[in-house]
VMD Tcl script that draws the C-alpha trace (Angstrom):
set ca {
  {-35.63 121.83 -36.62}
  {-32.74 121.82 -34.39}
  {-32.22 120.56 -30.58}
  {-29.55 121.87 -28.68}
  {-28.64 120.00 -24.81}
  {-25.90 119.75 -22.42}
  {-24.38 117.13 -20.12}
  {-22.91 119.15 -17.16}
  {-21.15 116.17 -15.75}
  {-18.01 114.69 -15.75}
  {-17.91 115.86 -19.19}
  {-19.13 119.23 -19.73}
  {-20.53 118.10 -23.42}
  {-22.77 119.85 -25.48}
  {-24.70 118.58 -28.60}
  {-26.61 120.27 -31.22}
  {-29.13 117.90 -33.17}
  {-30.95 118.99 -36.51}
  {-33.99 116.90 -37.87}
  {-35.45 117.52 -41.12}
  {-38.63 115.68 -42.89}
  {-37.06 114.58 -46.28}
  {-40.28 112.07 -47.28}
  {-43.73 111.60 -46.51}
  {-44.19 107.65 -47.83}
  {-47.78 106.09 -47.45}
  {-48.28 105.79 -43.54}
  {-45.07 106.76 -42.59}
  {-42.79 110.45 -42.28}
  {-39.06 110.00 -43.17}
  {-36.70 111.88 -40.87}
  {-33.16 112.94 -41.23}
  {-30.86 113.92 -38.45}
  {-27.14 115.37 -38.05}
  {-25.53 115.28 -34.60}
  {-22.49 117.77 -33.77}
  {-21.59 117.10 -30.14}
  {-18.07 118.67 -28.46}
  {-16.85 119.48 -25.06}
  {-17.14 122.97 -23.77}
  {-14.03 125.06 -22.28}
  {-11.04 123.20 -20.35}
  {-11.89 119.76 -19.77}
  {-9.67 117.62 -17.16}
  {-9.68 113.99 -15.68}
  {-9.03 114.38 -12.02}
  {-7.33 110.84 -11.28}
  {-6.05 111.50 -7.96}
  {-3.61 113.72 -7.97}
  {-3.07 113.60 -11.78}
  {-5.17 116.04 -14.08}
  {-5.60 115.05 -17.76}
  {-6.48 117.12 -20.22}
  {-8.90 115.94 -22.73}
  {-11.60 117.32 -25.41}
  {-14.50 115.22 -27.18}
  {-15.79 115.68 -30.50}
  {-18.07 113.76 -32.76}
  {-20.87 113.50 -35.31}
  {-23.62 111.48 -36.10}
  {-26.28 111.24 -38.82}
  {-29.73 109.37 -38.68}
  {-32.76 108.06 -40.61}
  {-36.03 107.57 -38.87}
  {-39.43 106.17 -39.70}
  {-42.21 107.31 -38.09}
  {-45.90 106.16 -38.49}
  {-47.88 109.39 -39.79}
  {-50.83 108.12 -37.52}
  {-49.53 107.02 -33.82}
  {-45.80 109.23 -33.81}
  {-44.30 106.04 -32.95}
  {-40.78 105.12 -34.32}
  {-40.86 102.18 -36.45}
  {-37.18 102.18 -37.72}
  {-34.21 104.24 -36.68}
  {-30.70 103.86 -38.28}
  {-27.69 106.15 -36.69}
  {-23.89 106.04 -37.38}
  {-21.87 108.40 -34.94}
  {-18.00 108.77 -34.83}
  {-16.87 110.09 -31.46}
  {-12.94 111.27 -30.96}
  {-11.45 111.55 -27.55}
  {-8.14 113.16 -27.44}
  {-6.68 113.00 -24.11}
  {-2.77 114.53 -22.98}
  {-0.56 112.95 -20.72}
  {1.69 115.41 -19.06}
  {5.52 114.77 -19.00}
  {6.87 113.79 -15.92}
  {4.10 111.71 -15.00}
  {6.25 108.76 -14.33}
  {9.50 110.29 -13.55}
  {10.59 109.45 -17.59}
  {8.70 111.12 -19.91}
  {10.27 114.43 -21.19}
  {7.65 115.85 -23.12}
  {3.72 115.69 -23.36}
  {2.41 112.27 -24.88}
  {-1.06 112.95 -26.96}
  {-3.61 109.81 -27.10}
  {-6.15 109.75 -29.89}
  {-9.00 107.10 -29.32}
  {-11.85 106.97 -32.43}
  {-15.12 105.52 -31.97}
  {-17.59 104.71 -34.74}
  {-20.72 103.02 -34.20}
  {-23.69 102.20 -36.60}
  {-27.08 101.23 -34.39}
  {-30.14 100.01 -36.20}
  {-33.51 99.45 -34.25}
  {-36.15 98.02 -36.25}
}
mol new
graphics top color blue
foreach p $ca { graphics top sphere $p radius 0.5 }
foreach p [lrange $ca 0 end-1] q [lrange $ca 1 end] { graphics top cylinder $p $q radius 0.2 }
display resetview
């Protein structure tokens, strides 16, 4: 199944998460998931008189172990990669003669048992 959501806030971010039942193991269901996230439309950080265009993109994969009787998640493993690109416009400091692009990448892993 697929869940589509959006977070209209400072980042107009949408995400699509798809889950699949991959195994039934004793008293557990095992689910795998994949996530794709991205900013939608033109995005700008508004820092007083300065507007900085940006984009956010990311992916994630997960594996969930769910108790068949209770529905409680017994274990969750998630890996994510998020990229943040921002453009600093020329002339911001009176010296820059061209736009500068800043790329940030965050990789993460979360395990909950």
